Backbone of each chain as ProteinMPNN parsed JSONL, in Angstrom:
{"seq_chain_A": "MAGKTVTRADLSEAVYQRVGLSRTESAQLVETVLGEICDTLERGETVKLSSFGSFVVREKGERIGRNPKTGVEVPIEPRRVMVFKPSNVMKSKINGGDETDDE", "coords_chain_A": {"N_chain_A": [[136.744, 145.97, 88.415], [133.701, 147.189, 88.321], [131.295, 145.11, 87.041], [131.264, 142.717, 88.529], [129.353, 140.151, 90.212], [128.1, 139.801, 92.923], [126.82, 137.336, 95.191], [124.244, 135.552, 97.293], [126.75, 133.467, 98.328], [128.758, 135.573, 99.06], [127.416, 137.173, 100.706], [127.263, 135.424, 102.575], [129.683, 135.438, 103.365], [129.861, 138.215, 104.677], [128.536, 138.015, 106.599], [129.927, 136.11, 108.176], [132.324, 136.758, 108.033], [131.605, 139.373, 109.769], [129.679, 138.623, 112.025], [130.711, 136.308, 113.051], [129.856, 133.911, 113.322], [129.869, 129.947, 112.208], [130.972, 129.049, 109.225], [128.968, 127.854, 107.426], [126.764, 128.063, 109.479], [126.616, 130.924, 109.069], [125.377, 130.659, 105.864], [123.289, 129.555, 106.284], [121.739, 131.323, 107.81], [121.702, 133.666, 105.986], [119.628, 132.445, 104.506], [117.643, 132.093, 105.841], [117.129, 134.825, 106.722], [116.743, 135.944, 103.703], [114.467, 134.032, 103.496], [112.425, 134.847, 105.206], [112.042, 137.103, 104.28], [110.569, 136.711, 101.696], [108.404, 135.469, 102.542], [106.942, 136.813, 103.738], [106.375, 138.523, 101.662], [104.766, 137.25, 100.256], [102.232, 136.949, 101.388], [101.732, 138.929, 100.888], [102.754, 141.923, 102.419], [103.87, 144.873, 102.947], [107.67, 145.035, 103.162], [109.717, 146.816, 105.004], [113.04, 148.585, 104.751], [114.782, 149.923, 107.131], [117.349, 152.476, 105.96], [117.843, 151.339, 103.955], [115.42, 150.478, 102.7], [112.27, 149.769, 100.727], [110.016, 147.317, 99.828], [107.079, 146.533, 98.689], [104.276, 145.051, 98.088], [102.442, 145.321, 94.687], [98.616, 145.021, 93.422], [97.731, 144.446, 90.352], [95.411, 145.476, 87.729], [93.746, 143.462, 85.016], [94.746, 144.185, 81.764], [95.19, 144.975, 78.334], [97.221, 143.821, 76.152], [100.312, 143.009, 73.861], [101.387, 141.389, 71.546], [105.074, 141.796, 70.887], [106.066, 140.427, 68.711], [104.434, 139.42, 66.936], [102.156, 141.026, 66.899], [99.887, 140.458, 67.987], [97.152, 140.695, 69.696], [96.834, 140.05, 73.184], [95.505, 139.065, 76.296], [96.0, 140.413, 79.6], [96.797, 139.153, 82.288], [94.739, 140.025, 85.568], [97.547, 140.359, 88.432], [99.78, 139.902, 91.034], [102.261, 142.285, 91.459], [105.913, 142.578, 92.521], [107.543, 145.446, 94.22], [110.589, 147.51, 94.233], [111.35, 149.833, 96.129], [114.037, 151.925, 96.786], [115.312, 153.765, 99.847], [116.666, 156.948, 100.717], [118.628, 157.307, 101.642], [119.875, 154.943, 100.425], [119.992, 155.609, 98.012], [121.628, 157.954, 97.903], [124.101, 157.076, 98.499], [124.636, 155.055, 97.391], [125.988, 156.825, 94.994], [128.037, 158.048, 95.602], [127.687, 159.28, 97.598], [127.911, 161.023, 100.994], [126.156, 162.838, 101.716], [122.924, 163.076, 103.236], [123.367, 161.742, 105.597], [121.724, 159.464, 107.506], [121.651, 157.42, 109.396]], "CA_chain_A": [[135.981, 147.331, 89.28], [132.721, 147.519, 87.769], [131.331, 144.421, 86.236], [131.119, 141.952, 89.065], [128.139, 139.911, 90.368], [127.795, 139.371, 94.189], [125.513, 136.004, 95.331], [124.426, 134.162, 98.466], [128.128, 133.156, 98.81], [129.084, 136.866, 99.303], [126.576, 137.026, 101.495], [127.237, 134.495, 103.988], [130.919, 135.478, 103.671], [129.967, 138.74, 104.969], [128.032, 137.522, 107.922], [130.487, 135.284, 108.568], [133.43, 138.276, 108.815], [131.404, 140.692, 110.871], [129.434, 138.112, 113.021], [131.898, 135.281, 114.227], [129.507, 132.082, 113.555], [130.401, 129.488, 111.342], [130.645, 129.232, 107.559], [127.511, 127.164, 107.747], [125.28, 129.0, 109.615], [126.063, 132.193, 108.363], [124.854, 130.703, 104.855], [121.802, 129.289, 106.704], [120.707, 132.908, 108.085], [121.237, 134.288, 105.056], [118.613, 131.754, 103.79], [116.7, 132.347, 107.38], [116.709, 136.434, 106.507], [116.048, 135.852, 102.466], [113.063, 133.634, 103.267], [111.518, 135.707, 105.922], [111.59, 138.419, 103.353], [109.564, 136.248, 100.71], [107.057, 134.9, 103.086], [106.449, 138.392, 104.431], [105.427, 139.724, 100.547], [104.249, 136.425, 99.493], [101.045, 137.351, 102.437], [100.991, 141.107, 100.423], [102.376, 142.794, 103.203], [105.512, 145.592, 102.91], [108.596, 145.079, 103.902], [110.523, 148.144, 104.737], [113.964, 147.606, 105.834], [115.323, 151.644, 106.935], [117.943, 153.266, 105.122], [117.858, 150.653, 102.628], [114.249, 150.638, 101.317], [110.958, 148.94, 100.791], [109.503, 146.249, 98.823], [105.642, 146.67, 98.064], [103.518, 144.422, 96.611], [101.597, 145.883, 94.647], [98.102, 144.596, 92.648], [97.598, 144.773, 88.655], [94.75, 144.682, 87.176], [94.056, 143.129, 83.652], [94.914, 144.913, 80.449], [95.065, 144.274, 77.164], [99.037, 143.439, 75.958], [100.19, 142.89, 72.759], [103.189, 139.966, 71.339], [105.509, 143.205, 69.708], [106.903, 140.03, 67.289], [103.188, 139.184, 65.476], [101.288, 142.299, 66.971], [98.387, 139.721, 68.415], [96.372, 141.002, 71.385], [96.54, 139.242, 74.28], [94.576, 139.777, 77.52], [97.461, 140.322, 80.856], [95.533, 138.378, 83.93], [95.258, 140.079, 86.686], [98.268, 139.36, 89.117], [100.548, 140.765, 92.19], [104.199, 142.409, 91.4], [106.714, 143.358, 93.573], [108.07, 147.103, 93.338], [111.434, 147.434, 95.769], [111.509, 151.854, 96.538], [114.791, 152.932, 97.314], [115.901, 154.826, 100.392], [117.292, 158.124, 100.194], [120.595, 156.925, 102.13], [120.893, 154.058, 99.538], [120.826, 156.123, 96.498], [123.449, 158.416, 98.367], [125.873, 156.151, 99.192], [125.422, 154.75, 95.473], [125.936, 158.461, 93.985], [129.311, 158.102, 96.08], [127.992, 160.791, 98.845], [126.992, 160.546, 102.203], [124.988, 163.663, 102.405], [122.016, 162.126, 103.821], [123.648, 159.872, 106.274], [120.209, 159.226, 108.311], [122.102, 157.236, 110.871]], "C_chain_A": [[134.455, 146.726, 89.47], [132.453, 145.5, 87.369], [130.913, 142.991, 87.106], [129.676, 141.484, 89.859], [128.586, 139.173, 92.49], [126.256, 138.612, 94.153], [125.473, 136.176, 96.745], [126.002, 134.074, 99.027], [128.323, 134.319, 99.218], [128.399, 137.263, 100.624], [126.513, 136.861, 102.909], [128.491, 135.334, 104.403], [130.757, 136.887, 104.592], [129.525, 138.597, 106.405], [129.159, 137.078, 108.589], [131.921, 136.285, 109.057], [132.868, 138.891, 109.738], [130.62, 139.825, 112.007], [129.854, 137.34, 114.366], [131.201, 134.196, 113.774], [129.261, 131.707, 112.407], [130.08, 129.559, 109.917], [129.41, 128.619, 107.131], [126.171, 128.005, 108.073], [125.41, 130.564, 109.467], [125.518, 131.861, 107.272], [123.53, 130.057, 105.49], [120.852, 130.626, 107.324], [120.718, 133.822, 107.415], [120.24, 134.112, 104.425], [117.492, 132.516, 104.716], [115.796, 133.946, 106.797], [115.694, 136.853, 104.886], [114.153, 135.383, 102.52], [112.095, 134.077, 103.998], [110.884, 136.679, 104.973], [110.24, 138.203, 102.592], [108.808, 136.114, 101.474], [106.434, 136.07, 103.439], [105.456, 139.053, 103.052], [105.004, 138.76, 99.987], [102.632, 136.805, 99.932], [100.816, 138.585, 101.303], [101.397, 141.28, 101.279], [103.671, 143.041, 102.622], [106.192, 145.217, 104.019], [109.695, 146.494, 104.22], [111.534, 148.199, 105.649], [114.757, 149.536, 105.797], [116.429, 151.399, 106.456], [118.917, 152.29, 103.657], [116.939, 150.745, 102.052], [113.064, 149.724, 101.358], [110.876, 148.309, 99.57], [108.272, 146.135, 99.038], [105.036, 145.414, 96.786], [102.342, 145.012, 96.173], [100.208, 144.845, 93.679], [97.624, 145.08, 91.173], [96.111, 144.384, 88.075], [94.54, 144.042, 85.322], [94.133, 144.277, 82.827], [95.343, 143.843, 79.421], [96.574, 144.345, 76.431], [98.897, 142.85, 74.101], [101.501, 141.938, 72.236], [103.28, 141.297, 70.059], [105.78, 141.717, 68.807], [105.405, 140.163, 65.944], [102.13, 140.545, 66.06], [99.681, 141.104, 67.25], [97.798, 140.174, 69.63], [96.205, 140.223, 71.968], [96.775, 140.196, 75.413], [96.141, 139.329, 78.241], [96.029, 139.962, 81.549], [95.711, 139.406, 84.61], [96.42, 139.755, 87.783], [99.227, 140.791, 90.135], [101.893, 140.852, 91.343], [105.087, 142.702, 92.648], [107.526, 144.444, 93.271], [109.293, 147.242, 95.149], [111.391, 149.286, 95.274], [112.668, 151.931, 97.102], [115.268, 154.021, 98.37], [116.781, 155.551, 100.214], [118.833, 157.739, 100.671], [120.732, 155.91, 100.753], [121.462, 154.874, 98.18], [121.744, 157.501, 96.811], [124.662, 157.862, 98.364], [126.234, 155.562, 97.92], [125.915, 156.217, 94.424], [127.141, 158.575, 94.877], [129.283, 159.176, 96.828], [127.431, 160.423, 99.867], [126.103, 161.76, 102.708], [123.911, 163.686, 103.789], [122.164, 161.063, 104.37], [122.357, 160.065, 107.688], [120.255, 159.073, 109.8], [122.552, 157.485, 111.911]], "O_chain_A": [[134.062, 146.027, 90.404], [133.406, 144.727, 87.455], [130.273, 142.146, 86.48], [128.884, 142.386, 90.131], [129.268, 138.228, 92.888], [125.188, 138.882, 93.603], [126.341, 136.761, 97.394], [126.337, 134.605, 100.086], [127.87, 134.242, 100.361], [129.087, 137.686, 101.553], [126.1, 137.49, 103.883], [128.526, 135.885, 105.503], [131.615, 136.859, 105.474], [130.198, 139.084, 107.313], [129.435, 137.653, 109.642], [132.363, 136.43, 110.197], [133.57, 139.071, 110.733], [130.867, 140.275, 113.126], [129.693, 137.405, 115.585], [131.939, 133.212, 113.754], [128.706, 132.395, 111.55], [129.047, 130.068, 109.484], [128.867, 129.234, 106.213], [125.172, 128.396, 107.47], [124.482, 131.338, 109.702], [124.715, 132.774, 107.077], [122.573, 130.272, 104.746], [119.634, 130.797, 107.274], [120.077, 134.835, 107.697], [119.704, 135.017, 103.784], [116.672, 133.346, 104.323], [114.61, 134.184, 106.569], [114.671, 137.521, 104.736], [113.142, 135.885, 102.03], [110.931, 133.846, 103.67], [109.701, 137.0, 104.852], [109.227, 138.902, 102.623], [107.96, 136.959, 101.186], [105.207, 136.13, 103.359], [104.412, 139.703, 103.108], [104.659, 139.092, 98.853], [101.805, 136.957, 99.033], [99.702, 139.02, 101.008], [100.528, 140.813, 102.016], [104.426, 142.245, 102.065], [105.856, 145.068, 105.194], [110.376, 146.954, 103.304], [111.412, 148.015, 106.86], [115.114, 150.168, 104.803], [116.77, 150.218, 106.392], [119.892, 152.433, 102.919], [117.051, 151.063, 100.868], [113.077, 148.86, 102.234], [111.455, 148.601, 98.523], [108.183, 145.311, 99.948], [105.176, 145.088, 95.607], [101.374, 145.241, 96.899], [100.695, 143.839, 93.163], [97.137, 146.204, 91.049], [95.709, 143.224, 87.979], [95.411, 144.364, 84.513], [93.595, 145.325, 83.184], [95.657, 142.654, 79.455], [96.832, 145.531, 76.228], [97.946, 142.485, 73.411], [102.58, 142.026, 72.821], [102.568, 141.688, 69.134], [105.603, 142.12, 67.657], [105.31, 140.638, 64.812], [101.264, 140.881, 65.252], [98.633, 141.178, 66.607], [98.31, 139.74, 70.663], [95.398, 139.383, 71.569], [97.451, 141.199, 75.641], [97.007, 138.53, 77.886], [94.846, 140.283, 81.434], [96.805, 139.95, 84.463], [96.249, 138.598, 88.165], [99.287, 142.012, 89.993], [102.467, 139.941, 90.746], [104.602, 143.082, 93.714], [108.173, 144.486, 92.224], [109.065, 147.151, 96.355], [111.411, 149.712, 94.119], [112.484, 152.047, 98.313], [115.612, 155.118, 97.929], [117.782, 155.153, 99.618], [119.896, 157.907, 100.073], [121.706, 156.111, 100.027], [122.535, 154.899, 97.578], [122.478, 157.986, 95.95], [125.845, 158.186, 98.25], [127.339, 155.459, 97.387], [126.085, 156.256, 93.205], [127.326, 159.792, 94.893], [130.219, 159.966, 96.958], [126.525, 159.59, 99.854], [125.477, 161.77, 103.769], [124.071, 164.146, 104.919], [121.681, 159.949, 104.17], [122.414, 160.854, 108.631], [119.744, 159.623, 110.775], [122.566, 156.632, 112.799]]}, "seq_chain_B": "MIKSELVLRIAEQNPHLYQRDVENIVNAILDTIVDALARGDRVELRGFGAFSVKKRDARIGRNPRTGETVPVSEKVIPVFKTGKEMRLRLNGASNGASGASGAVPTGASIAARAAD", "coords_chain_B": {"N_chain_B": [[106.354, 145.105, 107.633], [108.947, 145.568, 109.117], [111.973, 146.675, 109.803], [113.112, 146.12, 112.356], [111.311, 144.102, 113.326], [111.865, 142.227, 111.781], [113.968, 141.177, 112.195], [113.716, 140.117, 114.808], [111.811, 138.181, 114.355], [113.653, 136.442, 113.108], [115.381, 136.08, 115.285], [113.682, 135.294, 116.92], [112.78, 132.256, 116.182], [115.822, 131.66, 116.07], [116.837, 130.427, 118.4], [118.971, 130.203, 120.387], [121.08, 133.06, 119.258], [122.11, 135.998, 120.059], [119.604, 139.159, 120.133], [120.84, 140.948, 119.543], [123.434, 139.934, 117.513], [121.3, 139.058, 115.697], [120.729, 141.599, 114.433], [123.114, 142.337, 113.54], [123.629, 140.369, 111.434], [121.654, 141.161, 109.671], [121.836, 143.506, 109.083], [124.665, 143.54, 108.328], [123.825, 141.772, 105.771], [122.535, 143.575, 104.276], [124.076, 146.024, 103.88], [126.192, 144.707, 102.601], [124.762, 144.192, 100.473], [123.558, 146.968, 99.603], [126.841, 148.739, 99.548], [128.091, 146.867, 97.175], [126.637, 147.868, 95.499], [127.107, 150.162, 95.272], [129.549, 150.5, 94.528], [129.358, 149.303, 91.671], [128.522, 147.299, 90.827], [126.425, 144.351, 90.453], [123.971, 142.817, 92.183], [123.082, 139.533, 92.927], [119.945, 137.493, 93.833], [119.267, 134.314, 93.717], [115.774, 132.956, 93.239], [114.508, 135.148, 94.782], [115.47, 138.061, 93.065], [116.988, 140.423, 91.868], [119.828, 143.17, 92.223], [120.478, 146.1, 91.106], [122.86, 148.842, 89.126], [121.146, 151.646, 87.137], [122.509, 154.343, 85.318], [121.748, 157.504, 85.053], [121.42, 160.445, 82.791], [122.678, 163.699, 83.438], [120.317, 166.394, 82.765], [117.775, 168.763, 82.095], [115.579, 169.594, 84.282], [112.735, 171.09, 85.85], [110.726, 173.052, 88.279], [107.978, 172.193, 89.523], [106.097, 173.877, 91.086], [107.165, 176.28, 90.631], [107.782, 176.454, 87.886], [110.301, 176.938, 87.116], [113.413, 176.241, 85.61], [116.097, 174.057, 86.397], [118.879, 172.388, 86.778], [119.843, 168.601, 86.436], [121.514, 167.13, 87.668], [124.199, 164.586, 86.367], [123.212, 160.98, 87.55], [123.482, 158.095, 89.168], [121.224, 155.494, 89.613], [119.686, 152.837, 91.896], [118.263, 149.734, 91.209], [115.662, 147.284, 91.134], [114.945, 143.645, 90.613], [112.564, 141.407, 90.031], [113.038, 138.367, 90.77], [112.089, 134.649, 89.711], [111.16, 133.067, 90.586], [110.14, 133.943, 92.777], [108.429, 135.903, 91.799], [106.275, 134.247, 90.542], [105.916, 133.176, 93.172], [104.528, 135.495, 94.51], [102.107, 135.292, 92.568], [100.554, 133.005, 93.861], [101.392, 130.455, 93.598], [102.967, 128.923, 94.519], [101.64, 127.552, 96.349], [100.559, 125.282, 95.354], [102.517, 124.891, 93.94], [104.944, 124.698, 94.644], [106.696, 123.63, 96.472], [107.166, 120.872, 94.281], [108.164, 122.308, 92.822], [111.437, 121.341, 91.785], [113.04, 122.732, 89.58], [113.634, 125.696, 90.499], [115.92, 126.792, 93.02], [114.05, 126.364, 95.839], [115.604, 126.851, 98.144], [115.488, 128.862, 100.621], [112.736, 129.318, 101.735], [112.663, 126.118, 102.534], [114.846, 126.053, 104.602], [113.561, 128.192, 105.936], [111.804, 127.351, 107.302], [112.648, 124.749, 108.231], [113.831, 126.157, 110.126], [112.047, 126.219, 112.423]], "CA_chain_B": [[107.144, 144.394, 108.119], [110.288, 147.102, 109.6], [113.788, 145.977, 109.538], [112.829, 145.31, 114.16], [110.25, 143.357, 113.367], [112.109, 140.855, 110.922], [115.306, 141.006, 113.543], [112.611, 139.93, 115.839], [111.259, 137.418, 113.523], [114.834, 135.316, 112.852], [115.831, 135.907, 116.704], [112.418, 133.583, 117.796], [113.62, 131.456, 115.278], [117.208, 131.58, 116.502], [116.876, 131.052, 120.424], [120.811, 130.691, 120.575], [121.704, 133.47, 119.201], [121.419, 137.658, 120.845], [119.048, 140.116, 118.882], [121.674, 142.01, 119.018], [123.915, 139.452, 116.627], [120.493, 138.733, 114.477], [120.805, 142.713, 113.699], [124.277, 142.582, 112.576], [123.33, 139.883, 110.014], [120.19, 141.997, 109.068], [122.772, 144.225, 108.655], [125.435, 142.966, 107.221], [123.89, 141.133, 104.609], [121.94, 144.986, 103.785], [125.582, 146.503, 103.775], [126.654, 144.038, 101.614], [124.25, 145.014, 99.227], [124.294, 148.805, 98.904], [128.144, 148.336, 99.157], [128.24, 146.431, 96.125], [125.855, 148.718, 94.594], [128.142, 151.507, 95.225], [130.532, 149.891, 93.646], [128.545, 149.348, 90.711], [128.67, 145.4, 91.285], [125.206, 143.368, 90.554], [123.256, 141.674, 93.066], [122.192, 138.183, 92.027], [119.923, 136.962, 94.586], [118.084, 133.377, 93.112], [114.719, 132.756, 94.043], [114.003, 136.677, 95.143], [115.576, 138.818, 93.041], [118.231, 140.954, 91.412], [119.854, 144.351, 92.078], [121.617, 146.041, 89.469], [122.353, 149.985, 89.087], [121.489, 152.199, 85.99], [122.86, 155.805, 85.236], [120.721, 158.287, 84.843], [122.264, 161.084, 82.302], [122.15, 164.478, 83.857], [118.949, 166.909, 82.019], [117.247, 169.749, 82.497], [114.545, 169.601, 85.274], [111.574, 172.037, 85.951], [110.682, 172.852, 89.22], [106.568, 171.87, 88.888], [105.323, 174.706, 91.692], [106.837, 177.83, 89.984], [107.971, 176.468, 86.308], [111.918, 177.083, 86.7], [114.051, 174.929, 85.372], [116.454, 173.398, 87.217], [119.89, 171.687, 86.394], [119.321, 168.42, 87.245], [123.125, 166.561, 87.367], [124.438, 163.089, 86.155], [123.442, 160.106, 88.772], [122.931, 156.364, 89.426], [119.23, 154.621, 90.864], [119.519, 151.253, 91.745], [116.957, 148.992, 89.995], [115.427, 146.114, 91.17], [114.071, 142.889, 89.236], [111.919, 140.245, 90.601], [113.017, 137.23, 90.637], [111.403, 133.782, 88.836], [110.187, 132.393, 91.837], [109.438, 135.176, 93.549], [107.442, 136.158, 91.064], [105.104, 133.03, 90.586], [104.879, 132.795, 94.601], [103.241, 136.216, 94.359], [100.683, 134.545, 92.098], [99.621, 131.974, 94.284], [102.038, 128.752, 92.087], [103.603, 128.277, 95.496], [100.536, 126.724, 97.029], [100.744, 123.958, 94.856], [103.677, 123.834, 92.842], [106.933, 125.463, 94.848], [106.753, 122.204, 97.016], [107.763, 119.616, 93.69], [108.87, 122.861, 91.993], [112.858, 121.197, 91.394], [113.79, 123.871, 88.985], [114.064, 126.529, 90.956], [115.869, 126.8, 94.517], [114.019, 127.012, 97.32], [116.648, 126.976, 99.958], [115.169, 129.85, 101.752], [111.558, 128.58, 102.01], [113.136, 125.057, 103.315], [115.612, 127.164, 106.036], [112.681, 128.939, 106.925], [110.693, 126.434, 107.849], [113.28, 123.957, 109.027], [113.933, 126.409, 111.621], [110.75, 125.976, 113.754]], "C_chain_B": [[108.484, 145.399, 108.328], [111.354, 146.049, 110.032], [113.753, 145.658, 111.695], [112.353, 143.951, 114.006], [110.912, 142.064, 112.619], [113.745, 140.387, 112.09], [114.404, 140.093, 114.641], [111.789, 138.23, 115.863], [111.815, 136.018, 113.488], [115.369, 134.988, 114.5], [115.122, 134.854, 116.938], [113.277, 132.375, 117.107], [115.034, 130.893, 115.597], [117.73, 131.539, 117.789], [118.692, 131.135, 120.454], [121.759, 132.023, 120.421], [120.615, 135.176, 119.78], [120.651, 138.018, 119.355], [119.901, 141.027, 118.618], [122.538, 141.807, 117.79], [122.512, 138.899, 115.511], [120.507, 140.212, 113.468], [122.009, 142.619, 112.947], [124.228, 141.528, 111.956], [122.458, 140.478, 109.416], [121.073, 142.862, 108.332], [124.02, 144.069, 108.004], [124.966, 142.56, 105.573], [123.494, 143.333, 103.85], [123.46, 145.812, 103.262], [126.428, 146.258, 102.369], [126.363, 144.636, 100.35], [124.426, 146.134, 98.542], [126.291, 148.614, 98.742], [128.659, 148.156, 97.632], [127.892, 146.845, 94.612], [126.443, 150.338, 94.21], [129.18, 151.184, 94.286], [130.861, 150.113, 92.186], [128.661, 147.821, 90.483], [126.622, 145.161, 91.222], [124.99, 142.646, 91.287], [122.402, 141.009, 92.829], [121.749, 137.464, 93.391], [118.568, 135.581, 93.953], [117.073, 133.179, 93.703], [114.333, 134.213, 94.417], [114.458, 137.634, 93.602], [117.495, 139.94, 92.386], [118.756, 142.228, 91.429], [120.982, 144.364, 91.4], [121.564, 147.891, 89.536], [121.803, 150.381, 87.269], [122.14, 153.789, 86.242], [121.869, 156.379, 84.572], [121.485, 159.483, 84.134], [121.617, 162.544, 82.765], [121.041, 165.257, 82.138], [118.71, 168.191, 82.896], [116.123, 169.623, 83.096], [113.429, 170.957, 85.51], [110.749, 171.664, 87.34], [108.928, 172.977, 89.131], [105.821, 173.204, 89.306], [105.497, 176.063, 90.972], [107.699, 177.516, 88.617], [109.448, 176.707, 85.987], [112.213, 176.201, 86.54], [115.285, 174.912, 85.973], [117.833, 172.715, 86.103], [120.226, 170.298, 86.529], [121.102, 167.359, 86.845], [122.997, 164.929, 87.013], [123.587, 161.988, 87.871], [123.017, 158.576, 88.247], [121.997, 156.178, 90.236], [119.706, 153.137, 90.61], [118.191, 150.649, 91.869], [117.299, 147.638, 90.375], [114.7, 144.815, 90.219], [113.615, 141.948, 90.079], [112.363, 138.708, 90.237], [112.377, 135.932, 89.983], [110.51, 133.7, 89.421], [110.081, 133.074, 92.47], [107.455, 135.904, 92.494], [105.922, 134.665, 90.829], [104.801, 132.507, 92.611], [103.925, 133.789, 94.907], [101.942, 136.25, 94.151], [99.862, 133.452, 92.783], [100.233, 130.528, 93.259], [102.719, 128.499, 93.189], [102.689, 127.165, 96.129], [100.634, 125.45, 96.297], [101.81, 123.407, 93.783], [105.202, 124.368, 93.863], [107.459, 124.267, 95.915], [107.935, 120.99, 96.093], [108.814, 120.66, 93.109], [110.751, 122.575, 91.72], [113.497, 122.088, 90.502], [114.699, 124.544, 89.589], [114.852, 126.341, 92.522], [115.697, 127.085, 95.383], [113.775, 127.098, 98.811], [115.774, 127.311, 101.034], [113.701, 129.064, 102.421], [111.634, 127.488, 102.861], [113.873, 126.078, 104.703], [114.402, 127.332, 106.618], [111.827, 127.483, 108.016], [111.134, 125.409, 108.43], [113.293, 124.095, 110.674], [112.784, 126.755, 112.55], [110.279, 124.422, 113.613]], "O_chain_B": [[108.874, 145.959, 107.304], [111.342, 144.901, 110.477], [114.577, 144.855, 112.134], [112.863, 142.919, 114.443], [110.475, 140.943, 112.879], [114.205, 139.314, 112.479], [115.078, 139.255, 115.239], [111.401, 137.481, 116.76], [111.245, 134.94, 113.655], [115.694, 133.86, 114.871], [115.56, 133.721, 117.133], [114.247, 131.774, 117.567], [115.304, 129.715, 115.365], [118.641, 132.205, 118.281], [119.388, 132.147, 120.538], [122.794, 132.218, 121.06], [119.419, 135.451, 119.872], [120.801, 137.615, 118.202], [119.839, 141.817, 117.676], [122.693, 142.733, 116.994], [122.864, 138.315, 114.486], [120.372, 140.202, 112.245], [121.965, 142.812, 111.732], [125.401, 141.483, 111.584], [122.525, 140.225, 108.214], [121.058, 142.941, 107.103], [124.199, 144.694, 106.958], [125.518, 142.896, 104.525], [124.225, 144.021, 103.138], [123.624, 146.07, 102.07], [126.982, 146.974, 101.534], [127.042, 145.237, 99.516], [125.025, 146.407, 97.502], [126.788, 148.345, 97.649], [129.372, 148.94, 97.005], [128.274, 146.598, 93.469], [126.277, 151.194, 93.34], [129.449, 151.849, 93.286], [131.804, 150.647, 91.602], [129.134, 147.582, 89.372], [125.799, 145.783, 91.894], [125.687, 141.632, 91.318], [121.243, 141.327, 92.563], [122.594, 136.919, 94.101], [117.366, 135.798, 93.8], [117.222, 133.175, 94.925], [113.153, 134.204, 94.066], [113.433, 137.895, 92.971], [118.693, 139.868, 92.661], [118.21, 142.851, 90.518], [121.898, 143.59, 91.118], [120.511, 148.413, 89.904], [122.01, 149.605, 86.336], [122.188, 154.271, 87.374], [121.217, 155.87, 83.66], [122.448, 159.772, 84.845], [120.414, 162.76, 82.617], [121.033, 164.848, 80.977], [119.218, 168.542, 83.961], [115.272, 169.478, 82.219], [113.902, 171.963, 84.98], [110.257, 170.569, 87.609], [108.563, 174.019, 88.586], [105.09, 173.775, 88.495], [104.581, 176.839, 90.701], [108.374, 178.478, 88.248], [109.854, 176.696, 84.825], [111.692, 175.194, 87.02], [115.678, 176.069, 86.126], [117.716, 172.607, 84.882], [121.395, 170.378, 86.906], [121.518, 167.093, 85.717], [122.039, 164.2, 87.274], [123.541, 162.44, 89.015], [122.431, 158.156, 87.25], [121.908, 156.603, 91.388], [119.985, 152.513, 89.586], [117.241, 151.058, 92.537], [118.328, 146.977, 90.231], [114.001, 145.064, 89.236], [114.387, 141.636, 90.986], [111.827, 138.081, 89.323], [111.669, 136.56, 89.196], [109.348, 134.03, 89.184], [109.591, 132.422, 93.392], [106.25, 136.128, 92.602], [104.738, 134.664, 91.164], [103.915, 131.825, 93.126], [102.821, 133.527, 95.384], [100.999, 136.735, 94.776], [98.759, 133.06, 92.401], [99.599, 129.844, 92.454], [103.392, 127.5, 92.934], [103.082, 126.02, 96.351], [100.842, 124.476, 97.021], [101.994, 122.365, 93.153], [106.364, 124.258, 93.472], [108.669, 124.102, 96.073], [108.932, 120.431, 96.55], [109.98, 120.338, 92.882], [111.404, 123.587, 91.462], [114.703, 122.213, 90.715], [115.923, 124.426, 89.548], [114.202, 125.61, 93.269], [116.43, 127.798, 96.069], [112.989, 127.23, 99.75], [115.373, 126.625, 101.974], [113.7, 128.369, 103.436], [110.939, 127.51, 103.877], [113.23, 126.665, 105.573], [114.1, 126.757, 107.664], [111.542, 127.09, 109.147], [110.356, 124.865, 109.213], [113.1, 123.397, 111.67], [112.854, 127.663, 113.379], [109.42, 123.966, 114.369]]}, "name": "protein", "num_of_chains": 2, "seq": "MAGKTVTRADLSEAVYQRVGLSRTESAQLVETVLGEICDTLERGETVKLSSFGSFVVREKGERIGRNPKTGVEVPIEPRRVMVFKPSNVMKSKINGGDETDDEMIKSELVLRIAEQNPHLYQRDVENIVNAILDTIVDALARGDRVELRGFGAFSVKKRDARIGRNPRTGETVPVSEKVIPVFKTGKEMRLRLNGASNGASGASGAVPTGASIAARAAD"}
């Protein structure tokens, strides 16, 4: 049961089953959706998907890191990272409950 | 960008689809991810990132306002780890390299661009 990995192929299959487009087009649309989310985040814009969660881009300042193996200090350059904040709906579904069924 | 704006943008790129079809497509994708996580599965989307779940043990929490102790039961939380290509894109690597970097599949960006 647990331990399986879901990939793009499974997402296309779900789209194919639910919307009734061809398999090729379903796969293409999965790419388009992911691509659009990536492009938006790349511009630094937040992506909020209700009942799923939101992806936020954060600016990290420079700090001093350390190579854990050698102990040598190395500067970590300022960079942009992306964080995912799951919605309450997602959290409760994953915990097997539907108490907070917001939709 | 919120979900409805995402739907609108995809619909613009695919004039042959109804907006409600696009809505169904986006929801099918998101629901599949949530269902997988609910089963304890991992969701790996190359070039974007991976979703997985982690178990958090039960613990004794404290109401920060009153100081009362409250039992917090065991729970499962979803976690997301950004993929390599996405991490590079966020830091501007795509401007020069993404088109050429054959190592990582850039199918998503190619499809998005081909659509217009």
